[in-house]
All heavy atoms as TSV, in Angstrom:
chain	resi	resn	atom	element	x	y	z
A	1	MET	N	N	18.773	20.571	-12.209
A	1	MET	CA	C	18.916	21.235	-10.923
A	1	MET	C	C	20.132	22.152	-10.947
A	1	MET	O	O	21.192	21.783	-11.434
A	1	MET	CB	C	19.081	20.174	-9.837
A	1	MET	CG	C	19.176	20.744	-8.453
A	1	MET	SD	S	19.378	19.434	-7.245
A	1	MET	CE	C	20.907	19.954	-6.523
A	2	ARG	N	N	19.973	23.319	-10.432
A	2	ARG	CA	C	21.072	24.283	-10.353
A	2	ARG	C	C	21.564	24.382	-8.915
A	2	ARG	O	O	20.830	24.097	-7.971
A	2	ARG	CB	C	20.597	25.668	-10.792
A	2	ARG	CG	C	20.099	25.720	-12.200
A	2	ARG	CD	C	21.219	25.941	-13.140
A	2	ARG	NE	N	20.691	26.004	-14.505
A	2	ARG	CZ	C	21.452	26.076	-15.553
A	2	ARG	NH1	N	22.746	26.078	-15.423
A	2	ARG	NH2	N	20.934	26.122	-16.734
A	3	LEU	N	N	22.799	24.818	-8.768
A	3	LEU	CA	C	23.361	25.013	-7.438
A	3	LEU	C	C	23.038	26.416	-6.946
A	3	LEU	O	O	22.972	27.359	-7.732
A	3	LEU	CB	C	24.877	24.840	-7.484
A	3	LEU	CG	C	25.402	23.459	-7.859
A	3	LEU	CD1	C	26.914	23.503	-8.020
A	3	LEU	CD2	C	25.014	22.432	-6.828
A	4	THR	N	N	22.865	26.550	-5.635
A	4	THR	CA	C	22.672	27.880	-5.063
A	4	THR	C	C	24.023	28.578	-4.989
A	4	THR	O	O	25.084	27.935	-5.082
A	4	THR	CB	C	22.062	27.795	-3.655
A	4	THR	OG1	O	22.995	27.149	-2.788
A	4	THR	CG2	C	20.748	27.028	-3.668
A	5	SER	N	N	24.012	29.877	-4.801
A	5	SER	CA	C	25.269	30.629	-4.732
A	5	SER	C	C	26.102	30.187	-3.527
A	5	SER	O	O	27.332	30.154	-3.589
A	5	SER	CB	C	24.998	32.122	-4.668
A	5	SER	OG	O	24.231	32.443	-3.532
A	6	LYS	N	N	25.441	29.801	-2.456
A	6	LYS	CA	C	26.154	29.323	-1.268
A	6	LYS	C	C	26.855	27.990	-1.547
A	6	LYS	O	O	27.997	27.771	-1.140
A	6	LYS	CB	C	25.150	29.163	-0.119
A	6	LYS	CG	C	25.769	29.010	1.231
A	6	LYS	CD	C	24.690	29.071	2.310
A	6	LYS	CE	C	25.311	29.091	3.674
A	6	LYS	NZ	N	24.305	29.207	4.725
A	7	GLN	N	N	26.182	27.099	-2.279
A	7	GLN	CA	C	26.779	25.819	-2.651
A	7	GLN	C	C	27.957	26.029	-3.596
A	7	GLN	O	O	28.999	25.383	-3.456
A	7	GLN	CB	C	25.746	24.920	-3.329
A	7	GLN	CG	C	24.696	24.370	-2.403
A	7	GLN	CD	C	23.609	23.633	-3.162
A	7	GLN	OE1	O	23.141	24.108	-4.206
A	7	GLN	NE2	N	23.202	22.482	-2.652
A	8	ILE	N	N	27.811	26.936	-4.551
A	8	ILE	CA	C	28.882	27.217	-5.505
A	8	ILE	C	C	30.122	27.713	-4.768
A	8	ILE	O	O	31.246	27.275	-5.032
A	8	ILE	CB	C	28.415	28.235	-6.569
A	8	ILE	CG1	C	27.373	27.586	-7.473
A	8	ILE	CG2	C	29.591	28.758	-7.373
A	8	ILE	CD1	C	26.670	28.550	-8.409
A	9	LYS	N	N	29.925	28.605	-3.826
A	9	LYS	CA	C	31.045	29.140	-3.043
A	9	LYS	C	C	31.733	28.028	-2.254
A	9	LYS	O	O	32.956	27.948	-2.211
A	9	LYS	CB	C	30.529	30.222	-2.096
A	9	LYS	CG	C	31.610	30.949	-1.350
A	9	LYS	CD	C	31.025	32.083	-0.519
A	9	LYS	CE	C	32.128	32.817	0.213
A	9	LYS	NZ	N	31.583	33.901	1.033
A	10	ALA	N	N	30.954	27.147	-1.666
A	10	ALA	CA	C	31.512	26.040	-0.883
A	10	ALA	C	C	32.308	25.081	-1.776
A	10	ALA	O	O	33.413	24.656	-1.413
A	10	ALA	CB	C	30.395	25.289	-0.162
A	11	TYR	N	N	31.762	24.758	-2.949
A	11	TYR	CA	C	32.475	23.867	-3.869
A	11	TYR	C	C	33.759	24.512	-4.379
A	11	TYR	O	O	34.794	23.865	-4.476
A	11	TYR	CB	C	31.584	23.469	-5.050
A	11	TYR	CG	C	30.562	22.397	-4.726
A	11	TYR	CD1	C	29.223	22.567	-5.026
A	11	TYR	CD2	C	30.948	21.200	-4.133
A	11	TYR	CE1	C	28.290	21.580	-4.745
A	11	TYR	CE2	C	30.029	20.207	-3.853
A	11	TYR	CZ	C	28.699	20.410	-4.152
A	11	TYR	OH	O	27.792	19.424	-3.868
A	12	ARG	N	N	33.719	25.799	-4.700
A	12	ARG	CA	C	34.931	26.482	-5.169
A	12	ARG	C	C	36.019	26.461	-4.103
A	12	ARG	O	O	37.188	26.221	-4.396
A	12	ARG	CB	C	34.622	27.920	-5.572
A	12	ARG	CG	C	33.916	28.040	-6.896
A	12	ARG	CD	C	33.852	29.489	-7.365
A	12	ARG	NE	N	33.023	29.630	-8.533
A	12	ARG	CZ	C	33.443	29.412	-9.772
A	12	ARG	NH1	N	34.669	29.039	-9.997
A	12	ARG	NH2	N	32.608	29.575	-10.786
A	13	ASN	N	N	35.636	26.709	-2.856
A	13	ASN	CA	C	36.613	26.664	-1.757
A	13	ASN	C	C	37.184	25.263	-1.583
A	13	ASN	O	O	38.375	25.097	-1.326
A	13	ASN	CB	C	35.975	27.147	-0.451
A	13	ASN	CG	C	35.754	28.634	-0.433
A	13	ASN	OD1	O	36.445	29.381	-1.122
A	13	ASN	ND2	N	34.790	29.082	0.339
A	14	LEU	N	N	36.348	24.263	-1.731
A	14	LEU	CA	C	36.802	22.874	-1.613
A	14	LEU	C	C	37.791	22.538	-2.721
A	14	LEU	O	O	38.852	21.961	-2.470
A	14	LEU	CB	C	35.605	21.929	-1.671
A	14	LEU	CG	C	35.898	20.428	-1.670
A	14	LEU	CD1	C	36.524	20.008	-0.345
A	14	LEU	CD2	C	34.634	19.655	-1.937
A	15	PHE	N	N	37.461	22.921	-3.951
A	15	PHE	CA	C	38.312	22.577	-5.091
A	15	PHE	C	C	39.631	23.352	-5.089
A	15	PHE	O	O	40.587	22.939	-5.718
A	15	PHE	CB	C	37.566	22.788	-6.405
A	15	PHE	CG	C	36.415	21.833	-6.597
A	15	PHE	CD1	C	35.248	22.241	-7.224
A	15	PHE	CD2	C	36.483	20.521	-6.142
A	15	PHE	CE1	C	34.189	21.362	-7.402
A	15	PHE	CE2	C	35.430	19.637	-6.316
A	15	PHE	CZ	C	34.281	20.061	-6.948
A	16	ARG	N	N	39.697	24.469	-4.369
A	16	ARG	CA	C	40.964	25.194	-4.239
A	16	ARG	C	C	41.981	24.411	-3.414
A	16	ARG	O	O	43.177	24.603	-3.561
A	16	ARG	CB	C	40.730	26.541	-3.555
A	16	ARG	CG	C	40.377	27.628	-4.492
A	16	ARG	CD	C	40.433	28.988	-3.807
A	16	ARG	NE	N	39.543	29.856	-4.537
A	16	ARG	CZ	C	38.406	30.344	-4.074
A	16	ARG	NH1	N	38.037	30.103	-2.828
A	16	ARG	NH2	N	37.645	31.097	-4.818
A	17	ARG	N	N	41.492	23.572	-2.539
A	17	ARG	CA	C	42.376	22.843	-1.621
A	17	ARG	C	C	43.007	21.605	-2.227
A	17	ARG	O	O	43.892	21.011	-1.627
A	17	ARG	CB	C	41.590	22.457	-0.361
A	17	ARG	CG	C	41.093	23.672	0.403
A	17	ARG	CD	C	40.266	23.298	1.603
A	17	ARG	NE	N	41.041	22.548	2.563
A	17	ARG	CZ	C	40.535	21.947	3.627
A	17	ARG	NH1	N	39.247	22.010	3.861
A	17	ARG	NH2	N	41.314	21.288	4.450
A	18	VAL	N	N	42.538	21.180	-3.397
A	18	VAL	CA	C	43.066	19.975	-4.043
A	18	VAL	C	C	43.437	20.283	-5.488
A	18	VAL	O	O	43.076	21.322	-6.030
A	18	VAL	CB	C	42.036	18.819	-4.023
A	18	VAL	CG1	C	41.741	18.365	-2.613
A	18	VAL	CG2	C	40.767	19.194	-4.740
A	19	ASN	N	N	44.144	19.351	-6.100
A	19	ASN	CA	C	44.467	19.451	-7.513
A	19	ASN	C	C	43.270	18.899	-8.292
A	19	ASN	O	O	43.095	17.689	-8.395
A	19	ASN	CB	C	45.743	18.663	-7.810
A	19	ASN	CG	C	46.181	18.788	-9.235
A	19	ASN	OD1	O	45.448	19.278	-10.082
A	19	ASN	ND2	N	47.391	18.333	-9.504
A	20	LEU	N	N	42.447	19.798	-8.815
A	20	LEU	CA	C	41.206	19.382	-9.471
A	20	LEU	C	C	41.477	18.555	-10.715
A	20	LEU	O	O	40.721	17.640	-11.039
A	20	LEU	CB	C	40.347	20.600	-9.811
A	20	LEU	CG	C	38.938	20.322	-10.319
A	20	LEU	CD1	C	38.153	19.489	-9.303
A	20	LEU	CD2	C	38.206	21.610	-10.607
A	21	THR	N	N	42.570	18.828	-11.404
A	21	THR	CA	C	42.920	18.048	-12.592
A	21	THR	C	C	43.126	16.584	-12.215
A	21	THR	O	O	42.631	15.674	-12.881
A	21	THR	CB	C	44.201	18.606	-13.242
A	21	THR	OG1	O	43.994	19.977	-13.546
A	21	THR	CG2	C	44.569	17.846	-14.490
A	22	GLU	N	N	43.840	16.364	-11.130
A	22	GLU	CA	C	44.107	15.001	-10.657
A	22	GLU	C	C	42.815	14.313	-10.215
A	22	GLU	O	O	42.583	13.149	-10.541
A	22	GLU	CB	C	45.097	15.064	-9.505
A	22	GLU	CG	C	45.549	13.733	-8.981
A	22	GLU	CD	C	46.542	13.896	-7.838
A	22	GLU	OE1	O	47.460	14.712	-7.969
A	22	GLU	OE2	O	46.364	13.200	-6.827
A	23	VAL	N	N	41.972	15.030	-9.495
A	23	VAL	CA	C	40.697	14.472	-9.024
A	23	VAL	C	C	39.842	14.055	-10.218
A	23	VAL	O	O	39.278	12.956	-10.241
A	23	VAL	CB	C	39.937	15.502	-8.152
A	23	VAL	CG1	C	38.520	15.039	-7.876
A	23	VAL	CG2	C	40.666	15.746	-6.852
A	24	CYS	N	N	39.765	14.904	-11.225
A	24	CYS	CA	C	38.947	14.604	-12.402
A	24	CYS	C	C	39.516	13.428	-13.186
A	24	CYS	O	O	38.773	12.576	-13.655
A	24	CYS	CB	C	38.839	15.835	-13.297
A	24	CYS	SG	S	37.810	17.128	-12.583
A	25	ARG	N	N	40.822	13.387	-13.318
A	25	ARG	CA	C	41.455	12.296	-14.068
A	25	ARG	C	C	41.172	10.956	-13.400
A	25	ARG	O	O	40.862	9.958	-14.062
A	25	ARG	CB	C	42.961	12.534	-14.167
A	25	ARG	CG	C	43.657	11.568	-15.099
A	25	ARG	CD	C	45.144	11.864	-15.227
A	25	ARG	NE	N	45.375	13.188	-15.778
A	25	ARG	CZ	C	46.214	14.091	-15.247
A	25	ARG	NH1	N	46.904	13.801	-14.176
A	25	ARG	NH2	N	46.369	15.270	-15.802
A	26	GLU	N	N	41.276	10.906	-12.078
A	26	GLU	CA	C	41.071	9.647	-11.350
A	26	GLU	C	C	39.615	9.178	-11.403
A	26	GLU	O	O	39.348	7.989	-11.284
A	26	GLU	CB	C	41.497	9.814	-9.891
A	26	GLU	CG	C	42.989	9.948	-9.707
A	26	GLU	CD	C	43.370	10.259	-8.273
A	26	GLU	OE1	O	42.466	10.391	-7.413
A	26	GLU	OE2	O	44.575	10.383	-8.012
A	27	ASN	N	N	38.687	10.109	-11.575
A	27	ASN	CA	C	37.259	9.760	-11.535
A	27	ASN	C	C	36.579	9.835	-12.885
A	27	ASN	O	O	35.352	9.728	-12.972
A	27	ASN	CB	C	36.541	10.672	-10.536
A	27	ASN	CG	C	37.020	10.400	-9.131
A	27	ASN	OD1	O	36.714	9.367	-8.564
A	27	ASN	ND2	N	37.810	11.302	-8.580
A	28	GLY	N	N	37.349	10.039	-13.948
A	28	GLY	CA	C	36.780	10.067	-15.286
A	28	GLY	C	C	35.878	11.258	-15.557
A	28	GLY	O	O	34.920	11.153	-16.322
A	29	LEU	N	N	36.170	12.376	-14.928
A	29	LEU	CA	C	35.380	13.593	-15.110
A	29	LEU	C	C	36.180	14.599	-15.930
A	29	LEU	O	O	37.374	14.410	-16.162
A	29	LEU	CB	C	35.027	14.197	-13.749
A	29	LEU	CG	C	34.301	13.275	-12.781
A	29	LEU	CD1	C	34.243	13.903	-11.410
A	29	LEU	CD2	C	32.907	12.984	-13.290
A	30	LYS	N	N	35.523	15.671	-16.338
A	30	LYS	CA	C	36.208	16.732	-17.079
A	30	LYS	C	C	36.158	18.021	-16.276
A	30	LYS	O	O	35.098	18.402	-15.769
A	30	LYS	CB	C	35.553	16.943	-18.442
A	30	LYS	CG	C	35.728	15.754	-19.351
A	30	LYS	CD	C	35.196	16.039	-20.724
A	30	LYS	CE	C	35.435	14.830	-21.612
A	30	LYS	NZ	N	34.901	15.024	-22.952
A	31	ARG	N	N	37.317	18.668	-16.182
A	31	ARG	CA	C	37.389	19.928	-15.436
A	31	ARG	C	C	36.446	20.965	-16.008
A	31	ARG	O	O	35.791	21.702	-15.272
A	31	ARG	CB	C	38.817	20.487	-15.466
A	31	ARG	CG	C	39.705	19.932	-14.395
A	31	ARG	CD	C	41.100	20.534	-14.423
A	31	ARG	NE	N	41.062	21.971	-14.344
A	31	ARG	CZ	C	41.701	22.791	-15.201
A	31	ARG	NH1	N	42.396	22.312	-16.192
A	31	ARG	NH2	N	41.631	24.080	-15.051
A	32	ARG	N	N	36.351	21.034	-17.330
A	32	ARG	CA	C	35.506	22.072	-17.933
A	32	ARG	C	C	34.037	21.869	-17.585
A	32	ARG	O	O	33.281	22.839	-17.481
A	32	ARG	CB	C	35.733	22.148	-19.427
A	32	ARG	CG	C	35.319	20.925	-20.188
A	32	ARG	CD	C	35.535	21.133	-21.673
A	32	ARG	NE	N	35.242	19.888	-22.371
A	32	ARG	CZ	C	35.959	19.406	-23.351
A	32	ARG	NH1	N	37.007	20.066	-23.783
A	32	ARG	NH2	N	35.632	18.283	-23.928
A	33	THR	N	N	33.620	20.613	-17.376
A	33	THR	CA	C	32.238	20.352	-16.953
A	33	THR	C	C	32.018	20.877	-15.542
A	33	THR	O	O	30.989	21.495	-15.255
A	33	THR	CB	C	31.936	18.840	-16.995
A	33	THR	OG1	O	32.201	18.357	-18.297
A	33	THR	CG2	C	30.506	18.556	-16.619
A	34	ILE	N	N	33.007	20.646	-14.675
A	34	ILE	CA	C	32.910	21.124	-13.290
A	34	ILE	C	C	32.775	22.646	-13.279
A	34	ILE	O	O	31.897	23.209	-12.622
A	34	ILE	CB	C	34.156	20.702	-12.473
A	34	ILE	CG1	C	34.359	19.182	-12.501
A	34	ILE	CG2	C	34.065	21.221	-11.041
A	34	ILE	CD1	C	33.257	18.364	-11.938
A	35	TYR	N	N	33.654	23.323	-14.029
A	35	TYR	CA	C	33.622	24.781	-14.049
A	35	TYR	C	C	32.357	25.318	-14.735
A	35	TYR	O	O	31.848	26.367	-14.351
A	35	TYR	CB	C	34.875	25.343	-14.713
A	35	TYR	CG	C	36.083	25.228	-13.814
A	35	TYR	CD1	C	37.196	24.500	-14.197
A	35	TYR	CD2	C	36.097	25.834	-12.568
A	35	TYR	CE1	C	38.299	24.389	-13.366
A	35	TYR	CE2	C	37.182	25.727	-11.725
A	35	TYR	CZ	C	38.284	25.006	-12.130
A	35	TYR	OH	O	39.362	24.898	-11.292
A	36	ALA	N	N	31.853	24.600	-15.725
A	36	ALA	CA	C	30.608	25.027	-16.381
A	36	ALA	C	C	29.448	25.013	-15.394
A	36	ALA	O	O	28.620	25.932	-15.378
A	36	ALA	CB	C	30.314	24.138	-17.577
A	37	VAL	N	N	29.391	23.993	-14.558
A	37	VAL	CA	C	28.328	23.918	-13.547
A	37	VAL	C	C	28.494	25.043	-12.535
A	37	VAL	O	O	27.530	25.730	-12.175
A	37	VAL	CB	C	28.327	22.549	-12.838
A	37	VAL	CG1	C	27.332	22.540	-11.688
A	37	VAL	CG2	C	27.999	21.438	-13.818
A	38	LEU	N	N	29.733	25.269	-12.082
A	38	LEU	CA	C	29.972	26.315	-11.087
A	38	LEU	C	C	29.715	27.710	-11.650
A	38	LEU	O	O	29.350	28.621	-10.909
A	38	LEU	CB	C	31.400	26.220	-10.544
A	38	LEU	CG	C	31.722	24.942	-9.754
A	38	LEU	CD1	C	33.166	24.946	-9.313
A	38	LEU	CD2	C	30.792	24.772	-8.568
A	39	ASP	N	N	29.883	27.872	-12.960
A	39	ASP	CA	C	29.608	29.162	-13.603
A	39	ASP	C	C	28.149	29.318	-14.012
A	39	ASP	O	O	27.752	30.349	-14.547
A	39	ASP	CB	C	30.497	29.336	-14.842
A	39	ASP	CG	C	31.962	29.484	-14.481
A	39	ASP	OD1	O	32.263	29.846	-13.322
A	39	ASP	OD2	O	32.812	29.244	-15.349
A	40	GLY	N	N	27.352	28.286	-13.791
A	40	GLY	CA	C	25.932	28.352	-14.119
A	40	GLY	C	C	25.626	28.082	-15.577
A	40	GLY	O	O	24.520	28.340	-16.039
A	41	GLU	N	N	26.575	27.558	-16.327
A	41	GLU	CA	C	26.365	27.296	-17.749
A	41	GLU	C	C	25.880	25.874	-18.020
A	41	GLU	O	O	25.516	25.547	-19.134
A	41	GLU	CB	C	27.672	27.536	-18.510
A	41	GLU	CG	C	28.164	28.965	-18.401
A	41	GLU	CD	C	29.565	29.149	-18.907
A	41	GLU	OE1	O	30.186	28.167	-19.356
A	41	GLU	OE2	O	30.053	30.284	-18.841
A	42	SER	N	N	25.910	25.024	-16.995
A	42	SER	CA	C	25.482	23.640	-17.149
A	42	SER	C	C	24.728	23.227	-15.891
A	42	SER	O	O	24.881	23.846	-14.833
A	42	SER	CB	C	26.707	22.742	-17.358
A	42	SER	OG	O	26.325	21.390	-17.367
A	43	SER	N	N	23.930	22.187	-16.019
A	43	SER	CA	C	23.178	21.727	-14.848
A	43	SER	C	C	23.568	20.295	-14.465
A	43	SER	O	O	22.813	19.602	-13.804
A	43	SER	CB	C	21.680	21.797	-15.134
A	43	SER	OG	O	21.371	20.977	-16.238
A	44	ASN	N	N	24.744	19.853	-14.868
A	44	ASN	CA	C	25.204	18.493	-14.571
A	44	ASN	C	C	25.836	18.449	-13.172
A	44	ASN	O	O	27.039	18.301	-13.014
A	44	ASN	CB	C	26.197	18.040	-15.649
A	44	ASN	CG	C	26.410	16.551	-15.619
A	44	ASN	OD1	O	25.885	15.871	-14.749
A	44	ASN	ND2	N	27.174	16.052	-16.560
A	45	VAL	N	N	24.989	18.557	-12.167
A	45	VAL	CA	C	25.437	18.675	-10.786
A	45	VAL	C	C	26.057	17.374	-10.278
A	45	VAL	O	O	26.910	17.398	-9.386
A	45	VAL	CB	C	24.255	19.112	-9.890
A	45	VAL	CG1	C	24.662	19.219	-8.444
A	45	VAL	CG2	C	23.700	20.440	-10.380
A	46	ASP	N	N	25.676	16.248	-10.847
A	46	ASP	CA	C	26.201	14.960	-10.382
A	46	ASP	C	C	27.714	14.880	-10.524
A	46	ASP	O	O	28.390	14.305	-9.666
A	46	ASP	CB	C	25.549	13.808	-11.144
A	46	ASP	CG	C	24.074	13.677	-10.820
A	46	ASP	OD1	O	23.658	14.138	-9.741
A	46	ASP	OD2	O	23.335	13.118	-11.648
A	47	ASP	N	N	28.265	15.455	-11.593
A	47	ASP	CA	C	29.713	15.464	-11.768
A	47	ASP	C	C	30.397	16.278	-10.679
A	47	ASP	O	O	31.443	15.894	-10.161
A	47	ASP	CB	C	30.104	16.022	-13.145
A	47	ASP	CG	C	29.855	15.028	-14.259
A	47	ASP	OD1	O	29.529	13.862	-13.954
A	47	ASP	OD2	O	29.979	15.422	-15.434
A	48	VAL	N	N	29.811	17.405	-10.320
A	48	VAL	CA	C	30.386	18.245	-9.266
A	48	VAL	C	C	30.349	17.512	-7.935
A	48	VAL	O	O	31.318	17.529	-7.177
A	48	VAL	CB	C	29.645	19.600	-9.165
A	48	VAL	CG1	C	30.139	20.402	-7.977
A	48	VAL	CG2	C	29.827	20.390	-10.435
A	49	LYS	N	N	29.248	16.844	-7.668
A	49	LYS	CA	C	29.132	16.104	-6.407
A	49	LYS	C	C	30.132	14.954	-6.341
A	49	LYS	O	O	30.723	14.691	-5.304
A	49	LYS	CB	C	27.703	15.586	-6.221
A	49	LYS	CG	C	26.725	16.702	-5.924
A	49	LYS	CD	C	25.330	16.177	-5.699
A	49	LYS	CE	C	24.377	17.317	-5.377
A	49	LYS	NZ	N	23.016	16.851	-5.132
A	50	ALA	N	N	30.355	14.276	-7.467
A	50	ALA	CA	C	31.332	13.188	-7.507
A	50	ALA	C	C	32.746	13.725	-7.292
A	50	ALA	O	O	33.539	13.129	-6.543
A	50	ALA	CB	C	31.248	12.451	-8.840
A	51	ALA	N	N	33.063	14.846	-7.909
A	51	ALA	CA	C	34.386	15.452	-7.733
A	51	ALA	C	C	34.564	15.930	-6.297
A	51	ALA	O	O	35.643	15.782	-5.713
A	51	ALA	CB	C	34.575	16.611	-8.703
A	52	ALA	N	N	33.524	16.478	-5.705
A	52	ALA	CA	C	33.595	16.952	-4.326
A	52	ALA	C	C	33.816	15.784	-3.363
A	52	ALA	O	O	34.589	15.895	-2.411
A	52	ALA	CB	C	32.317	17.701	-3.959
A	53	LYS	N	N	33.157	14.683	-3.623
A	53	LYS	CA	C	33.325	13.494	-2.779
A	53	LYS	C	C	34.775	13.003	-2.824
A	53	LYS	O	O	35.376	12.700	-1.796
A	53	LYS	CB	C	32.374	12.397	-3.239
A	53	LYS	CG	C	32.364	11.175	-2.372
A	53	LYS	CD	C	31.308	10.188	-2.839
A	53	LYS	CE	C	31.273	8.966	-1.945
A	53	LYS	NZ	N	30.253	8.009	-2.374
A	54	ALA	N	N	35.347	12.962	-4.041
A	54	ALA	CA	C	36.739	12.529	-4.194
A	54	ALA	C	C	37.692	13.530	-3.547
A	54	ALA	O	O	38.678	13.139	-2.919
A	54	ALA	CB	C	37.071	12.361	-5.669
A	55	ALA	N	N	37.394	14.817	-3.680
A	55	ALA	CA	C	38.250	15.851	-3.084
A	55	ALA	C	C	38.225	15.756	-1.560
A	55	ALA	O	O	39.275	15.867	-0.905
A	55	ALA	CB	C	37.783	17.226	-3.530
A	56	ARG	N	N	37.047	15.541	-0.997
A	56	ARG	CA	C	36.953	15.394	0.472
A	56	ARG	C	C	37.744	14.183	0.953
A	56	ARG	O	O	38.378	14.213	2.009
A	56	ARG	CB	C	35.497	15.260	0.889
A	56	ARG	CG	C	34.731	16.538	0.810
A	56	ARG	CD	C	33.332	16.395	1.397
A	56	ARG	NE	N	32.520	17.516	1.018
A	56	ARG	CZ	C	31.585	17.491	0.076
A	56	ARG	NH1	N	31.317	16.367	-0.566
A	56	ARG	NH2	N	30.890	18.560	-0.215
A	57	LYS	N	N	37.719	13.124	0.178
A	57	LYS	CA	C	38.462	11.916	0.531
A	57	LYS	C	C	39.964	12.207	0.559
A	57	LYS	O	O	40.671	11.793	1.484
A	57	LYS	CB	C	38.153	10.815	-0.487
A	57	LYS	CG	C	38.741	9.481	-0.155
A	57	LYS	CD	C	38.287	8.435	-1.171
A	57	LYS	CE	C	38.899	7.089	-0.888
A	57	LYS	NZ	N	38.497	6.094	-1.885
A	58	ILE	N	N	40.458	12.950	-0.438
A	58	ILE	CA	C	41.878	13.319	-0.484
A	58	ILE	C	C	42.234	14.204	0.700
A	58	ILE	O	O	43.269	14.015	1.346
A	58	ILE	CB	C	42.194	14.027	-1.817
A	58	ILE	CG1	C	42.117	13.029	-2.964
A	58	ILE	CG2	C	43.564	14.686	-1.771
A	58	ILE	CD1	C	42.172	13.658	-4.335
A	59	ILE	N	N	41.377	15.170	1.007
A	59	ILE	CA	C	41.640	16.084	2.125
A	59	ILE	C	C	41.645	15.327	3.441
A	59	ILE	O	O	42.507	15.536	4.288
A	59	ILE	CB	C	40.607	17.225	2.144
A	59	ILE	CG1	C	40.837	18.129	0.937
A	59	ILE	CG2	C	40.693	18.025	3.431
A	59	ILE	CD1	C	39.734	19.134	0.704
A	60	ARG	N	N	40.683	14.416	3.617
A	60	ARG	CA	C	40.641	13.615	4.850
A	60	ARG	C	C	41.908	12.802	5.014
A	60	ARG	O	O	42.463	12.694	6.101
A	60	ARG	CB	C	39.427	12.684	4.827
A	60	ARG	CG	C	38.264	13.174	5.628
A	60	ARG	CD	C	37.267	12.069	5.907
A	60	ARG	NE	N	36.930	11.255	4.754
A	60	ARG	CZ	C	35.940	11.505	3.905
A	60	ARG	NH1	N	35.194	12.572	4.054
A	60	ARG	NH2	N	35.699	10.713	2.896
A	61	LYS	N	N	42.359	12.205	3.913
A	61	LYS	CA	C	43.561	11.379	3.956
A	61	LYS	C	C	44.776	12.223	4.345
A	61	LYS	O	O	45.570	11.838	5.198
A	61	LYS	CB	C	43.802	10.720	2.604
A	61	LYS	CG	C	44.941	9.722	2.606
A	61	LYS	CD	C	45.251	9.200	1.228
A	61	LYS	CE	C	44.151	8.316	0.694
A	61	LYS	NZ	N	44.490	7.704	-0.605
A	62	SER	N	N	44.924	13.385	3.746
A	62	SER	CA	C	46.081	14.231	4.044
A	62	SER	C	C	45.997	14.796	5.459
A	62	SER	O	O	46.997	14.899	6.154
A	62	SER	CB	C	46.210	15.362	3.029
A	62	SER	OG	O	45.130	16.263	3.143
A	63	ASN	N	N	44.800	15.146	5.915
A	63	ASN	CA	C	44.650	15.642	7.286
A	63	ASN	C	C	44.944	14.543	8.295
A	63	ASN	O	O	45.489	14.808	9.360
A	63	ASN	CB	C	43.244	16.187	7.521
A	63	ASN	CG	C	43.018	17.507	6.848
A	63	ASN	OD1	O	43.966	18.167	6.427
A	63	ASN	ND2	N	41.777	17.905	6.733
A	64	GLY	N	N	44.586	13.318	7.980
A	64	GLY	CA	C	44.880	12.200	8.878
A	64	GLY	C	C	46.369	12.025	9.068
A	64	GLY	O	O	46.840	11.782	10.172
A	65	ASP	N	N	47.131	12.171	7.996
A	65	ASP	CA	C	48.577	12.063	8.087
A	65	ASP	C	C	49.139	13.157	8.981
A	65	ASP	O	O	50.005	12.927	9.796
A	65	ASP	CB	C	49.230	12.147	6.699
A	65	ASP	CG	C	48.858	10.938	5.839
A	65	ASP	OD1	O	48.412	9.936	6.411
A	65	ASP	OD2	O	49.023	11.037	4.612
A	66	VAL	N	N	48.625	14.374	8.827
A	66	VAL	CA	C	49.105	15.494	9.627
A	66	VAL	C	C	48.809	15.266	11.097
A	66	VAL	O	O	49.656	15.482	11.956
A	66	VAL	CB	C	48.443	16.822	9.156
A	66	VAL	CG1	C	48.749	17.947	10.117
A	66	VAL	CG2	C	48.934	17.150	7.765
A	67	ARG	N	N	47.630	14.765	11.402
A	67	ARG	CA	C	47.266	14.522	12.796
A	67	ARG	C	C	48.181	13.462	13.423
A	67	ARG	O	O	48.597	13.602	14.557
A	67	ARG	CB	C	45.814	14.078	12.901
A	67	ARG	CG	C	44.869	15.237	12.947
A	67	ARG	CD	C	43.468	14.781	13.301
A	67	ARG	NE	N	42.566	15.337	12.292
A	67	ARG	CZ	C	41.833	14.614	11.469
A	67	ARG	NH1	N	41.816	13.324	11.534
A	67	ARG	NH2	N	41.064	15.215	10.587
A	68	ARG	N	N	48.489	12.426	12.685
A	68	ARG	CA	C	49.364	11.385	13.220
A	68	ARG	C	C	50.743	11.923	13.533
A	68	ARG	O	O	51.314	11.616	14.551
A	68	ARG	CB	C	49.467	10.219	12.257
A	68	ARG	CG	C	48.434	9.150	12.529
A	68	ARG	CD	C	48.641	7.939	11.679
A	68	ARG	NE	N	47.550	7.924	10.702
A	68	ARG	CZ	C	47.693	7.842	9.408
A	68	ARG	NH1	N	48.876	7.720	8.883
A	68	ARG	NH2	N	46.659	7.863	8.607
A	69	ILE	N	N	51.270	12.757	12.673
A	69	ILE	CA	C	52.594	13.325	12.883
A	69	ILE	C	C	52.592	14.239	14.109
A	69	ILE	O	O	53.479	14.188	14.942
A	69	ILE	CB	C	53.064	14.107	11.632
A	69	ILE	CG1	C	53.314	13.112	10.498
A	69	ILE	CG2	C	54.313	14.918	11.917
A	69	ILE	CD1	C	53.494	13.761	9.142
A	70	SER	N	N	51.548	15.084	14.240
A	70	SER	CA	C	51.520	16.043	15.336
A	70	SER	C	C	51.341	15.348	16.692
A	70	SER	O	O	51.807	15.851	17.702
A	70	SER	CB	C	50.426	17.081	15.118
A	70	SER	OG	O	49.153	16.452	15.143
A	71	ARG	N	N	50.701	14.186	16.746
A	71	ARG	CA	C	50.525	13.499	18.018
A	71	ARG	C	C	51.844	12.940	18.544
A	71	ARG	O	O	52.059	12.868	19.741
A	71	ARG	CB	C	49.543	12.330	17.856
A	71	ARG	CG	C	48.110	12.779	17.749
A	71	ARG	CD	C	47.195	11.591	17.628
A	71	ARG	NE	N	45.841	12.033	17.304
A	71	ARG	CZ	C	44.948	11.297	16.699
A	71	ARG	NH1	N	45.237	10.063	16.341
A	71	ARG	NH2	N	43.759	11.767	16.442
A	72	ARG	N	N	52.712	12.547	17.630
A	72	ARG	CA	C	54.012	12.028	18.060
A	72	ARG	C	C	54.863	13.124	18.668
A	72	ARG	O	O	55.700	12.866	19.505
A	72	ARG	CB	C	54.746	11.403	16.883
A	72	ARG	CG	C	54.078	10.178	16.356
A	72	ARG	CD	C	54.834	9.615	15.179
A	72	ARG	NE	N	54.066	8.579	14.518
A	72	ARG	CZ	C	54.232	8.194	13.294
A	72	ARG	NH1	N	55.166	8.760	12.547
A	72	ARG	NH2	N	53.500	7.235	12.781
A	73	GLY	N	N	54.644	14.312	18.191
A	73	GLY	CA	C	55.194	15.544	18.583
A	73	GLY	C	C	56.426	15.781	19.190
A	73	GLY	O	O	57.054	16.464	19.739
């Protein structure tokens, strides 16, 4: 299965917000595999989805901290 151009754009924007090296290291993935899928050179979409899930978790955690601080205001 290949990703659509809209999905590729969304994943690239997501991965810009986190340290992809750290996400891959924690989940046993390889950065070059992620970029190969996003460049259309590989069809291993499961790795991209796993990295995206971990990245969203990191973003949620950091946004939660920001919200708590701003409420104390």
